N, C-alpha and C positions, 0 to 999 in steps of 0.2 A: 349684520352685517361683520362685525369684531367678529362674532361667535363662531360665523364660516369661516369665515379667514386664517380663524385659529386650525378649526379643523381641516381647512385645505393643507395650510402649514406641518399639521402635524401629520397629517397622511402621503404628502410628499416625504418629509424625512421617515416616515415607517417604513417607505417605498426601498427609499434609498438605501438605508439602514438593512432590511431584509437581501436587496444583492449586495452590499459589499460584506454579507456574509454566506449568503449563497453557496450551497454545491453544487460544484461541477463536478458531473458521474464521467466516468473513462469506463471502459467496456474490453475485455483478458474471453478468451477462451480459455480453458483448463489445460494442461500439457502433463504430458505424463512420461518415467524413462527406468522401464526396467523394474515395473512394480511398484513407482513412487509416481502418488498421482498430486495434482496442484491446482486445485476448485478455486478459480474465485469467486467469494462471496457478494466484495464489494467494496469497487475502489471509487473514491471519491479527492479532489484537492478543493481546494480554500487556501489562496493568499498565496506562504512563502511553503505551504505540506498538503505530500499527496500520501492517501490513508490506502494504505490494505488491507483489506482480510479475504482471508484466504484457509482449505481448507486443505492439510495434506494427509494425505491418505497412502497406510506403507503397504499393500496388498502382499509384498514380498514375501520369504521367510524368514530374516533376517532383521533388528530392530536398528529404527536411523537417528540420526543426532540430528536438530534443526537447529543453528545457532543464529537468532532474526539479528545479528550486531555485524551478523557476514555476509546476510545479504545487501544488494547494491540495485540504486535503480539507476539506469544507464541510459544517455538519453543521442539520437543522434548525430552532436555535435560532440559524440564522442567524450565527453561530464558526466564522471561519475561520483552519483548522491549515496553519500549512505545513513543510517538507521538516525534518525536524530536521538537525540538521549534528552531526557527532562528530569524532572527531580523526583517522581515517581513511575520512574520509566524501569520497569524488571529486566534482568538482561541475566537468564540462569538459561543455559541449552533446555530444549521439549526432547522429550526418549519418547519415541513412537512404538511401541512395541509389533512385533506382526502381525500384522491382521486388524489394525486399529489406525484411528483418525488422531487429529489434534489440529481446533481450528488455531494459526498463525496474523497473529494482530500486528501492522509494521508501519511506523510512520517516516515517511523520507523529509527531510527538510533542510533547505539551503536558504540560509538570510537574504535577502535584498536579490531570492528568484520569485518569481514569478510562474504559476505551474499552469495557474489556468490558462496559458498560452503557447502551453507546449500541443503538439501536434500527435507525438507519439512517444512511447516509452521502453525499457525495454527491463521488469524487473529480473533482475541473476538471483536465483537464487545455488547459485551452483557453488561456490565455498562457503553458503551454510547449513547444507543439506548433506549429511553424508553416512556413508554405511560400509564399517568395516574399515575406517580409516579411507574410505577413496569419495572422493566427492562425488556427486549426482546432478547428473549437468542439465538443470532445469533453467528455461528461459521463458518468460510471461511478457506478448505482447499487450502492451495497452492501450488503447485509444478512445478520443473521447466520443 
């Protein structure tokens, strides 16, 4: 009897832990502007973070630069959330030659904010993607 109750408690706490740490996935369509394409690979939330994994492809004739620190998430409320920074974050700019692609991973974190309650967001790559010194206007809408 005690063994059964212990197993039931273990199962209950395991389920609570699983739900508390679970990922909530978002969906998005690819966006393209004059030969630069951002294709979402995986987008998910968990608590105070939103993770975006995308493939950036340069189909143009000139190289592009991707600065992840300049990419932001915009919410319908007008709130703007910048890239999270951590102990192991790398802040190098990616150089993508013409005809090449590069995976771009970005975490957005806002203390005290629950991304799981967000109905939609726009990932604004515009300030973070440049070609010939000019910003490339790319906005990717993400929804649960």
